NUTIRO-10996 format. One record per residue (C-alpha): chain; x, y, z. Coordinates in nm, 2 decimals, padded with zeros to 4 digits, m for minus. Example, Ala and Ser with C-alpha at 12.3 -4.5 7.8 and 13.67 -1.06 7.14 Angstrom:
+-----+--------+--------+--------+
| mol |     px |     py |     pz |
+-----+--------+--------+--------+
|   A |  01.23 | m00.45 |  00.78 |
|   A |  01.37 | m00.11 |  00.71 |
+-----+--------+--------+--------+
//
This chain:
+-----+--------+--------+--------+
| mol |     px |     py |     pz |
+-----+--------+--------+--------+
|   A |  12.99 |  03.12 |  00.03 |
|   A |  12.74 |  03.29 |  00.26 |
|   A |  12.80 |  03.61 |  00.08 |
|   A |  12.72 |  03.45 | m00.25 |
|   A |  12.40 |  03.29 | m00.11 |
|   A |  12.28 |  03.62 |  00.04 |
|   A |  12.35 |  03.81 | m00.28 |
|   A |  12.18 |  03.54 | m00.49 |
|   A |  11.87 |  03.55 | m00.27 |
|   A |  11.86 |  03.92 | m00.29 |
|   A |  11.89 |  03.92 | m00.67 |
|   A |  11.63 |  03.65 | m00.71 |
|   A |  11.37 |  03.82 | m00.49 |
|   A |  11.41 |  04.16 | m00.63 |
|   A |  11.38 |  04.05 | m01.00 |
|   A |  11.09 |  03.82 | m00.91 |
|   A |  10.91 |  04.10 | m00.74 |
|   A |  10.98 |  04.35 | m01.01 |
|   A |  10.89 |  04.12 | m01.30 |
|   A |  10.59 |  03.95 | m01.12 |
|   A |  10.51 |  03.68 | m01.38 |
|   A |  10.15 |  03.64 | m01.26 |
|   A |  10.07 |  04.01 | m01.35 |
|   A |  10.19 |  03.94 | m01.71 |
|   A |  09.97 |  03.63 | m01.76 |
|   A |  09.64 |  03.81 | m01.83 |
|   A |  09.80 |  04.04 | m02.09 |
|   A |  09.98 |  03.75 | m02.26 |
|   A |  09.66 |  03.54 | m02.28 |
|   A |  09.46 |  03.83 | m02.42 |
|   A |  09.71 |  03.93 | m02.68 |
|   A |  09.76 |  03.57 | m02.80 |
|   A |  09.40 |  03.46 | m02.78 |
|   A |  09.38 |  03.43 | m03.16 |
|   A |  09.70 |  03.22 | m03.19 |
|   A |  09.74 |  02.84 | m03.20 |
|   A |  09.88 |  02.67 | m02.89 |
|   A |  10.21 |  02.62 | m03.07 |
|   A |  10.24 |  02.99 | m03.17 |
|   A |  10.15 |  03.08 | m02.81 |
|   A |  10.45 |  02.88 | m02.69 |
|   A |  10.68 |  03.04 | m02.95 |
|   A |  10.55 |  03.39 | m02.84 |
|   A |  10.61 |  03.32 | m02.47 |
|   A |  10.96 |  03.17 | m02.54 |
|   A |  11.07 |  03.46 | m02.76 |
|   A |  10.93 |  03.72 | m02.51 |
|   A |  11.13 |  03.56 | m02.22 |
|   A |  11.45 |  03.53 | m02.43 |
|   A |  11.41 |  03.90 | m02.54 |
|   A |  11.37 |  04.00 | m02.18 |
|   A |  11.67 |  03.80 | m02.06 |
|   A |  11.90 |  03.93 | m02.34 |
|   A |  11.78 |  04.29 | m02.26 |
|   A |  11.86 |  04.26 | m01.89 |
|   A |  12.20 |  04.11 | m01.96 |
|   A |  12.28 |  04.37 | m02.21 |
|   A |  12.19 |  04.66 | m01.98 |
|   A |  12.38 |  04.49 | m01.69 |
|   A |  12.70 |  04.50 | m01.90 |
|   A |  12.65 |  04.82 | m02.10 |
|   A |  12.35 |  05.00 | m01.95 |
|   A |  12.54 |  05.28 | m01.79 |
|   A |  12.75 |  05.33 | m02.11 |
|   A |  12.44 |  05.33 | m02.33 |
|   A |  12.27 |  05.58 | m02.10 |
|   A |  12.57 |  05.81 | m02.10 |
|   A |  12.61 |  05.79 | m02.48 |
|   A |  12.25 |  05.88 | m02.55 |
|   A |  12.22 |  06.12 | m02.25 |
|   A |  11.95 |  05.90 | m02.11 |
|   A |  11.88 |  05.89 | m01.73 |
|   A |  11.72 |  05.62 | m01.53 |
|   A |  11.47 |  05.89 | m01.42 |
|   A |  11.37 |  05.95 | m01.78 |
|   A |  11.33 |  05.57 | m01.82 |
|   A |  11.11 |  05.56 | m01.51 |
|   A |  10.88 |  05.84 | m01.64 |
|   A |  10.84 |  05.67 | m01.98 |
|   A |  10.78 |  05.33 | m01.82 |
|   A |  10.52 |  05.48 | m01.58 |
|   A |  10.32 |  05.62 | m01.87 |
|   A |  10.33 |  05.29 | m02.06 |
|   A |  10.23 |  05.09 | m01.75 |
|   A |  09.95 |  05.34 | m01.67 |
|   A |  09.79 |  05.30 | m02.02 |
|   A |  09.82 |  04.92 | m01.99 |
|   A |  09.68 |  04.92 | m01.64 |
|   A |  09.38 |  05.13 | m01.73 |
|   A |  09.28 |  04.87 | m01.99 |
|   A |  09.34 |  04.58 | m01.75 |
|   A |  09.14 |  04.76 | m01.48 |
|   A |  08.84 |  04.76 | m01.71 |
|   A |  08.91 |  04.41 | m01.83 |
|   A |  08.90 |  04.54 | m02.18 |
|   A |  09.23 |  04.45 | m02.34 |
|   A |  09.14 |  04.42 | m02.71 |
|   A |  09.16 |  04.08 | m02.88 |
|   A |  09.36 |  04.11 | m03.19 |
|   A |  09.25 |  03.93 | m03.50 |
|   A |  09.51 |  03.84 | m03.75 |
|   A |  09.54 |  03.66 | m04.08 |
|   A |  09.72 |  03.33 | m04.11 |
|   A |  09.98 |  03.48 | m04.34 |
|   A |  10.06 |  03.74 | m04.07 |
|   A |  10.10 |  03.51 | m03.78 |
|   A |  10.48 |  03.48 | m03.78 |
|   A |  10.53 |  03.86 | m03.81 |
|   A |  10.27 |  03.92 | m03.53 |
|   A |  10.44 |  03.66 | m03.30 |
|   A |  10.77 |  03.84 | m03.35 |
|   A |  10.62 |  04.18 | m03.30 |
|   A |  10.44 |  04.12 | m02.97 |
|   A |  10.71 |  03.89 | m02.83 |
|   A |  10.96 |  04.18 | m02.85 |
|   A |  10.72 |  04.45 | m02.74 |
|   A |  10.51 |  04.48 | m02.53 |
|   A |  10.56 |  04.13 | m02.38 |
|   A |  10.94 |  04.11 | m02.38 |
|   A |  10.98 |  04.49 | m02.33 |
|   A |  10.84 |  04.65 | m02.11 |
|   A |  10.60 |  04.39 | m01.96 |
|   A |  10.87 |  04.14 | m01.86 |
|   A |  11.18 |  04.35 | m01.88 |
|   A |  11.06 |  04.70 | m01.78 |
|   A |  11.23 |  05.00 | m01.64 |
|   A |  11.25 |  04.84 | m01.30 |
|   A |  11.42 |  04.52 | m01.42 |
|   A |  11.66 |  04.73 | m01.64 |
|   A |  11.75 |  04.96 | m01.35 |
|   A |  11.78 |  04.66 | m01.12 |
|   A |  12.02 |  04.50 | m01.36 |
|   A |  12.25 |  04.80 | m01.38 |
|   A |  12.25 |  04.86 | m01.00 |
|   A |  12.32 |  04.49 | m00.91 |
|   A |  12.59 |  04.47 | m01.18 |
|   A |  12.76 |  04.75 | m01.00 |
|   A |  12.73 |  04.56 | m00.67 |
|   A |  12.87 |  04.24 | m00.82 |
|   A |  13.24 |  04.32 | m00.78 |
|   A |  13.38 |  03.97 | m00.86 |
|   A |  13.32 |  03.73 | m01.15 |
|   A |  13.16 |  03.49 | m00.91 |
|   A |  12.91 |  03.74 | m00.80 |
|   A |  12.84 |  03.84 | m01.16 |
|   A |  12.77 |  03.47 | m01.22 |
|   A |  12.53 |  03.46 | m00.93 |
|   A |  12.35 |  03.77 | m01.07 |
|   A |  12.31 |  03.62 | m01.42 |
|   A |  12.20 |  03.29 | m01.28 |
|   A |  11.93 |  03.47 | m01.08 |
|   A |  11.81 |  03.65 | m01.39 |
|   A |  11.79 |  03.32 | m01.58 |
|   A |  11.60 |  03.14 | m01.30 |
|   A |  11.34 |  03.42 | m01.28 |
|   A |  11.30 |  03.43 | m01.66 |
|   A |  11.25 |  03.05 | m01.66 |
|   A |  10.99 |  03.08 | m01.39 |
|   A |  10.82 |  03.35 | m01.60 |
|   A |  10.82 |  03.12 | m01.90 |
|   A |  10.67 |  02.84 | m01.70 |
|   A |  10.39 |  03.06 | m01.58 |
|   A |  10.31 |  03.18 | m01.93 |
|   A |  10.32 |  02.83 | m02.08 |
|   A |  10.08 |  02.70 | m01.81 |
|   A |  09.86 |  03.02 | m01.81 |
|   A |  09.58 |  02.86 | m02.02 |
|   A |  09.54 |  02.59 | m01.76 |
|   A |  09.56 |  02.84 | m01.47 |
|   A |  09.29 |  03.05 | m01.63 |
|   A |  09.08 |  02.75 | m01.71 |
|   A |  09.10 |  02.65 | m01.35 |
|   A |  08.99 |  02.99 | m01.21 |
|   A |  08.74 |  03.05 | m01.49 |
|   A |  08.64 |  03.35 | m01.70 |
|   A |  08.51 |  03.55 | m01.40 |
|   A |  08.82 |  03.47 | m01.20 |
|   A |  09.03 |  03.58 | m01.49 |
|   A |  08.85 |  03.92 | m01.51 |
|   A |  08.87 |  03.97 | m01.14 |
|   A |  09.24 |  03.89 | m01.15 |
|   A |  09.29 |  04.12 | m01.45 |
|   A |  09.12 |  04.41 | m01.26 |
|   A |  09.33 |  04.35 | m00.95 |
|   A |  09.65 |  04.32 | m01.15 |
|   A |  09.55 |  04.63 | m01.35 |
|   A |  09.51 |  04.83 | m01.03 |
|   A |  09.86 |  04.70 | m00.91 |
|   A |  10.01 |  04.79 | m01.25 |
|   A |  09.86 |  05.14 | m01.23 |
|   A |  10.00 |  05.19 | m00.87 |
|   A |  10.34 |  05.08 | m00.99 |
|   A |  10.30 |  05.31 | m01.29 |
|   A |  10.23 |  05.61 | m01.06 |
|   A |  10.52 |  05.52 | m00.83 |
|   A |  10.76 |  05.49 | m01.13 |
|   A |  10.64 |  05.81 | m01.29 |
|   A |  10.68 |  06.03 | m00.98 |
|   A |  11.00 |  05.85 | m00.87 |
|   A |  11.15 |  05.96 | m01.21 |
|   A |  10.98 |  06.30 | m01.22 |
|   A |  11.08 |  06.43 | m00.88 |
|   A |  11.46 |  06.43 | m00.95 |
|   A |  11.40 |  06.59 | m01.29 |
|   A |  11.20 |  06.87 | m01.14 |
|   A |  11.46 |  06.92 | m00.87 |
|   A |  11.73 |  06.95 | m01.14 |
|   A |  11.52 |  07.20 | m01.34 |
|   A |  11.44 |  07.42 | m01.03 |
|   A |  11.79 |  07.36 | m00.87 |
|   A |  11.63 |  07.23 | m00.56 |
|   A |  11.87 |  07.01 | m00.34 |
|   A |  11.76 |  06.66 | m00.27 |
|   A |  11.61 |  06.60 |  00.07 |
+-----+--------+--------+--------+
//
């Protein structure tokens, strides 16, 4: 039982740290600023469901998918680092664009942004996908696999709660506080982006130059 608790705490803390729901909140609010409260809830729910399904899918079949398409986790880190860097630069300047849409396009827009960039890669990014694959390899028994998926679900539910209550949180801290938080989160996202990029690039360069790992 102690082994299950330890593994569960480890899974929960790693996913919570990697996903970081508070860092997603400014992006979510900016991208859904022109939507009604109901459409905002639908967007948040679809984004979290998309992220959860993606994590579970990669946990079960991630390594097989990577092998089939000759994709490496290092390549995924490099691509994710570039995406996060671009998003972080906009957040750092507090200038994520507000998107104006027609009423007839609301449903399509909600589906589009809930899948990407909110579901993937903001909630379920390279770190969460890689973490899913690694922890699935560590979960040797069905019970441990159940603990892993429960941890994923709990973190996703916490993320959904943060997104649903984000308007009240932002209202409480005010517009200035929102911009300050966005700049701080933008800086954090850019740091994560650089770390991801070089973490993936170093092994690739070593392979190209035939340099042994340190």
